[in-house]
N, C-alpha and C positions, 0 to 999 in steps of 0.2 A: 447447523447451529440453531438452538432454540432462541427465538426472539423474546425480549422482555415484555412485560405487560404494557399495553398501550393505554393512553389516556388522551381524550380529546382536548384536555386543558393544557397539556404540556408537550404534546407531540407536534413538532414543527417541520417534519419531513414532508416533501411535496406529495400530492395525491398519487402521482405516477409511481412513486417508490413505496407506497403503502400496500400491505397485503390485506385483502378483504376475503372473508368467508361469507358467501351469500347462502343463507339457510332458509329452508321452507319445511313446514311440518304439516302432516295430515293427522287429524285426530278423530275421536269418536263423537265429538260435539264441539261446543263453543265455550266452555268454562273450564279453565285449567284446574280448578279445585275438584270438579266432579267428573271430568272426562280424562281420557288417556290418549297417548300418542300412538298412532298406527304406522307412521312412515316418517323417515327423516331423509331429506335430500340436501346436499350442500355442494357448493362449487368454490374452490379457492382460486383467486385471481390476483395478479399484480401486473401493472403496466399493460393492461389489456390482454394479458396472456393467461390461459387457464393452466394452473399448476397442479390441480388434482380435483377429484370428485369423490363424494361420499354419499352412498345411497343404501338404504336397508329398510325392509319392512320390520315392524315391531309388534310383538304380541301384546295387546293392551291389557289382557287379563279379564276383559269384560266383553260382552257381545257388542257387535257393531250394528247400529240401527239400520233398517232397510233404507231409510232416506239417505244416510251417509254413504251406504254402499252404492246406491244409484249415482250419487254425486261424484264420488271418487273412484268407483270401480273396485274398491278394496273390500273383500268379503272375509267372513270368519274363516273360511277354508284357506284363504291365501295367507293369513297370519297365524294359522294353527301351528305351523312348524317354524315360525320366525323366532329370533332371539327375543328375550325380554328386555325391557328398558334398562334394567340393572346391568345387563351385559353390554348394551349398545352405548349408553351414555358416556362411560369412560373413554371409549374409542372416539366418539365425536368430539369430546372436550380436548383430547390430544390432537385431533385433526385441526381444530380451530385455535389452538394455543398460540398466543402472540399476535393474533390478527384482529382486525376490526370486524365485528359481526354486522351483517347487513340483512335486512328482511323487509318485505313489503307488509306494512302494518306490524311493525316490530313488537309492540307491546303484547300482541297475541302470541307470537312464537317464543319470544324471550320469556314471557310469563310461564309458558309450559315448561321450558327448560329450567327455569329457576325453581319451579314447584317440584320438578323431578329431582333436582339436587337436594332440595330440602327433605324430600321423602327418603332419600338414600343417605341422609346425614353427611352429604358431601359439600364442601365449600364451593360456592359459586365464584368463578374466577373474576367476575365483574369486569368484563372487557368493554371497550368502547363500542357503542351501538349506533348504527345509522339506519334510519327509516326512509326507504325510497318513496313511500306514500307521502310522508311529510315533505320530503325534498321536492317531489313533483308539484305539490301545492304551492311551493315558493317559486318554482321556475316557470311553470306552465300557466297559461291563462285559460279562461273558460271558452274563449274563441277557438282555442286549439283543441282542447279535449273537454267533453261534457262532465267527466268525473276522473278520478285518479285510481280506478280499479286496475289491477294488474293486467287483465285482459285488454282493457282500453288502451293502456300505455304501451303494451307489447304490440298491438296493432298499429298504433300511431308511430312508433319508432321502427316498425317493420322488423321485429325480432325474428331471428332465425328459428326460434322455438315458440310454439303456441302454448300458453298455459292451459292445462287440462285437469287441474285439481289432483295431480300427482306430484309428489314432493320434488323429485329431481327435475322434471320438466318445468315446474314453476320456478325453481331456483335458477335454471338456465335462462328462462325468460327474464327474471329479475336482474341477472347479470347484464343482459343487453340493455335493459332500462337504465341500470346504474351507469353504464358507460355512456349512454346517450345524454343523460342528465349531466354528467361530468363535462361532456363536451360543451354544453350550454354554460356551465359554471365557469369554464376557462375564459369565455368571452366576457364574463362579468367580473373578472379579476380574482376569482377564488381558486387558489392553487395549493392550499394546505388544509389539514384537518381543522386547526383552530379557526381559519378563515371560513371553512365550511360550516362549523358550528355557529359562528357569528352570523353567517348568512341565514341559517335556518331559524335563528332566534327571533322572537317577536319583540324587538327593541327598536326604539326610534334612533334616527341619526344623531339627535342631540345627546342621547345617552351614550352612544358609541364614541362621540367626541370627548367624553369625559374619561376615557380609558387611561389618560395620562395621570389621573389622580392615584392610580394604583402603582405607578412606576417607582416612587420612592420607598415603597413598603418592602420589608425584607421577606425572604422565604424562611419564616420561622414561626413557631407557635406564639399566640398572643391574642390581644383584644384590639378590635378596630372600632373607631367612632366616626360616623358620618356627621358632619356639621353643616349648618346652613350658612348663608352669606353673613349673618351676624355672629357666627361662631357658636350658636346654640346647638347642643347635641340633638340629632334627629333619631339616630339608631345606634345601638351598641350590639356587637356580635363578637364571636370568638371563632378561631380556626387554628388548625395545625400548620397551615401555610397562609400567612396573612396576604401576601401579594396575589397568589392564585385565587383565593376566596373573594377578595375585593374586586378583582378583575372580572369575575363572573357576573357581578351586578351590572356591568356595562356591556358585556358581550353575550351573555346567556339569556335564555328565555326565562322570564320571571312571571309565574302564574299568579302571584299574589299582587293584587292591584295596589295595595298599600305600599309595597316595596317599590313598584314602578314609580309611584308618586313621590316616595322618599328620594329615590335616585335623581329624579328631576329637580328636586330642591337642593340637593347636596352640592356644596361648593368646595369642600375640603374633606380629607380623610386623615385622621390621626391614628397612630398605632402605639400599643404598649407591648413590647416584646416580653414574653414570659419564659421561665425555665422549661416548662413542659405544659401539656394540655390541661392538667388539673389546676395548676395555678391560673391559667387563662380563664377557666370556667368560674373559679372563685372570684377573680377580679371582675368578670362580666356581671356576676350577681351583685356585687357591691356597687358597681357603677350604675347599673340599672336602678337599684334601690335609692341611691343618692341623687342621680341626675334626673331620673324619671323621663327618659326621652319619649317624645310623643308617638313614635312608631314602634316602640317596644310594648308588647302586651303582657308577656310572661315576666314574672318576678318583679313587677313594678311595686307591688305591695307585699313583698316578702317579710317586711317588718311588722305586718299586721298579724296578730295571733289571737286565738280564742282559748280560754282556760276555763276549767271547772274548779270552782273554789269552795272549800269547806270554810264557812265563815267562822270568825273567832268570837265565840260567845258561849255561854253555858250549855246551850243546846244547839250545836252547829247545824247548818243546813247547806245544801248544795246550791250554788249560784253560778250562772254563766257570765263571765266577765271578759273584757278585752285586754286586760293588763295584769301581769303578776307583780304585785307590789310587795315591798319588804315590810309587811305588817304582821308577820308571825303566823299568818294563816297557812293552811295546806292548799297547794295548787296542783291540779292534774292537767297535764298538757305538755306541749301545745297541741291543740286540735285543729283540724283543717277547716272547719266551718261551724257556724252556730247550730246548724241542723245536726251535725255529728255530736256536738256537745249536748244538745237536748236528748238525742238518742241514748247517749252514754248515761246521762242523768236518769232517764227513765229506766234503763237497765239496772242501775244501782238501787233505785227505789223499789224495783221488783224483788231484789235480793235482800235488802236491808231496810229495816223499819225506821228510816230517818224521816224527820218531819219535812213537809213540803210547804208549809205556810210561811209567811213573812213576819209574823208577830214577834215582838220583843218579849222573850220569856226569861224568867228567873226561877231558880229552885225554890220550891215551897210556896209559890205564888201563882195559883191557877188564874188564867185570864178569861177563859170562856169554855164552853162545852166542846168536846172533840167533834171533828168533822167526820164525814162519811168514810174517809180513808182509814180512820182508826177502827171503824166497824167492820171493814173487810180485811183487816190485818195488814194494811200497808203503812201504818204509822204507829209509833209507840205512845202517842198522845201525851207529850210533855206539857201541852197546854192545860191539861186537867191534872197535872202532877202525878200521872200514872207511873212514870219511870224516874228513877233517881239519877242524878248527874253521873254517878259512877257507872251505872248500867248503860246509860246513853253513851258515855265515853268509850265503852267497850265496842259499841256499834260503830262509832266513828273510827276507832283503831282498826276494826275489821276492814273498813274501806281503805284506810291509809296503807295497811299492809298489803292489800291487793294491788294498789297502785305501785308500791315499791318492790314487792317480791312475789308473793304467792297469790295469783289471781283466782285460784280454785275456790277460795272462800266465798267469792261472789258468783262463780260459775256454777257450783254444785246446786244451790237452791233453784237457779234458773233451769238447770238440766232436769231436775226432778219435776219442775212444772211443765217443761217441754214433754217429758215422758208421759205425764198424766194427761195432758191435752191430746197427745197423739193416741193414747189408749182410748180416750173418749171420742175419737174421730173428729175432734175440733181442729181441723188441719190449718185453717186460716189463722187462728190464734196461735197455734204451735209455730207456724212460719214466722209470725211477728216476734215471738220469743227467741226463735233461732237467730233471726237477724239482729236482735239486741245482744245476744251472746257474741255473735261475730263482731259487732261494733266494739264491744267491751274488750275482746281479745286483741283486735287490731290496735286499738288505742293504747292499751297497756303495753303491748309489744313495742309500739313506736316510742312511747315515753321511756320505757326501760332501756331501749337501745340508745336513745339520745343521752340519757343520764349516765349510762355506762361510759360514754366517751367524754362528756363535759366534766365529769368529776376528776379526770386525769389531768394533772397540772402540766405535764409535758410528755408528748409521745413523738418518737421519731420512727418513720417508716420509709421503706424503699420499694420500688417496683421496677422490674426490668424494662428498659427503654426499647427493646427489640433490636438493638445494635451492639449488644454486649456491655452496655453501661447501665447505670441506675438512675431513676428519678427519685429524688429525696424530698421529703416533706417534714416539717416540724409543726405539730398541732398542740395547742395549749387551750384546755377547757373547751374543746369543740370548735376552735377557730384556727384557720391556717395562718401561721405567723412566719413561715419561712419555706422557701422552695429553691432547689438547685438540682443540677445534673452532674453526676460523676461519669465522665466519658469512659469508654472501653480502654482498659489498660491503666487507668488512673485510680490509685487507692481511694476508696470512698470515705474512710473514717476521718482523715484530715479535713475533707470538705464538710463532713457532718459537724466537726468541732467548730469550724469557722461559721457554719450556718447557725449553730446554737448561740454563738456570741453575737451575731447580728440580727437574730430573730426578734420580732415584735414582742414586747412585754405585755402580758395580759394580767390585770389586777383582779383576782378572784377573792381576795381576802376581805374586801368590803362586804358588809352584810346586805348591801343593796344589789350586789351582783347576782343575777339569776340567769337561767338558761336563755331568757329572752333578751338580755342586755349584753352578754359576752359575745355572742354570735347569732346571726339570724338562723332560724330553724332550717331554712333551705340550705344554707351553707353547711351546717353540721350533718344534715342528711346526705348531702353530696359527698362529704368526706367519709361517711359511713359506707356508702356504696363503693367508693374507691377502695377503702380498707378491706372490704369483703370480697374483692376480686381475687381470682386464683393468681398465685405467684407473688402476692404482697408479702414482704418480710418486715417484721417488727424489729427495729434496731435496738431501741431502748424505751423504757416507760418509767415515769416516776411512781406510778401506781399500777397494779395489775389491771389489765383490761378484761373485765368479766361481766357476765350477766347473771341474774338470779337463777339458781338451779331449778326452782319451781316457777320461773317466770312465764310470761304469756307466750314467749317464743316457742316453747315446747308444744304448743297447741296449733302450730301452723298446719299440720296435717289435718286437724279437725276443720280448719278454715277451708281447706281444699274440698273436703267432702261436703261442707255446708254450701260452698259456691256451686258444686255440682248438683246438689239437691235444688238449689234455686233455679238453675238453668233447666232442669228437668220439669220443674213446675210451670215453665213457660216454654213449651215445645215449639210454639209458632213464632217466637220472637226472632227477628232478623238480626243476627249478630255478625253479619258480614261486614268487613271493613270496606267502606266505599272509597275506591281510589280516586284521586284527583286527576282527571284526564284533561289534558290541554289540547284542544283541537282548534288551531287558529284558522282564520278565514283565508281563503285563497287570495293571493296577491299577484299583481302583475310583476313580472320579472324586472328588477331594477328600480321599482317604485318604492316609496317610503312605506315602511310597515309601522303602523301605529301601535302603541302599547296598550 
């Protein structure tokens, strides 16, 4: 019988009854992204008994360096007739299904296996993982072993197999090390996987004693709030399982020093149960915005927005502002930063001859001589009365129409300039124009997507909950106003009718209601991402949900090519994601481990 997927957080069976698959890999080098697997060895054990072994050479598809061949004894000739990783990986995953994966220096081996699954577009089963190197650092002292290398540990525990940089031999040696370490753990009161995970975590005894704060919380999706002794919020988070997530703060290793400090100050934990994860994420955003807990960095200022404003005067100009007011002016946004707003303003000035000065101008009343911008064709010079209000208004309408519908009226002049600069081999200037086009397209696409949702008075949508039921939401003008779940076998439409009756009322009839006041931009964008997921069903809508046919979204493929060109222009830029590796200090067995 196939065992279900294991989890270190919820598995309470004793270690003696747990099935482990101890795995070791040999590779062509040391980086999972650039090198390949040459050999896989694994041993399946339970209760000290070997249940099976898995061993095979793998054709890496690339030459093996002489250094690696000398180290491992694996040569190109040995792997020439070996199966490819595409053929081997499914067999190994079947062999390891339902077991806890064990490896010495697990991030290395598991990293290669994850990368292999990604290349084959195969879902990584996400098993529980145990690292014997980390476990040895917790159990053994420096007086016993000088380091925690596999060869050192195998010699110390008198393993029946000496590691020799061959996968199966190293896996067998790791099995002996694992059993020896578990013998030590039994004397320390560690008898189950959750206790083992708590033991290997770098948390203080004081933090562990606060585990009872998670006991009253339910196993349900929602929002949790850590409070200090005075009842003030310290941190707000969300989870699909409130009790399990909060418990991790007290028993799991926390690499973020701020979180360790927060847990030390916490005296109580509150929870808000939500219908489904989307409602929990929305409530988290709103709570962080309103409470501004000191240990939350993200979304604290989601109510802060940047806008590009067309001033309301006879000859409007573009101005970067922090608030969209009900003053009858045209606003573009919201934008992510002042820098983005300034880039967008520069892109529009490149395409349209709007004035850039701050003078107060009136038709038929010249105020001064035109500046240099008029001389180079960047301004229509209303300061010298060179342009009539009607002609200038057509320039302004061009900008407004680009914001609302067809961005090509602004893009085409910039594209012509980009082509001319490239033809003249003025590549740096061409790159600057290209980046301005990209900023314009991204900004317009974002605004048009937000507007398309916020103009809908009421939208009802549903998503499969993965258990045969439906997650239901009601959205009004880009704000979540109702959420519920229709379980499997229960007709959803009566629940939808009840949800509509009880949903929050959003007043959008007031002229002061704008995108910035009905809902935060971050909330509306979160709803957009949820609505664009595969499997979402639109139940009803008061207004068709649509985007402009000639809108900026149709130029996303151009953005991809522009991003590719930017990367090629910087071939030596380091774009690797730097992983956060936690390597705790060796500690004496049974001693207190400081955070």
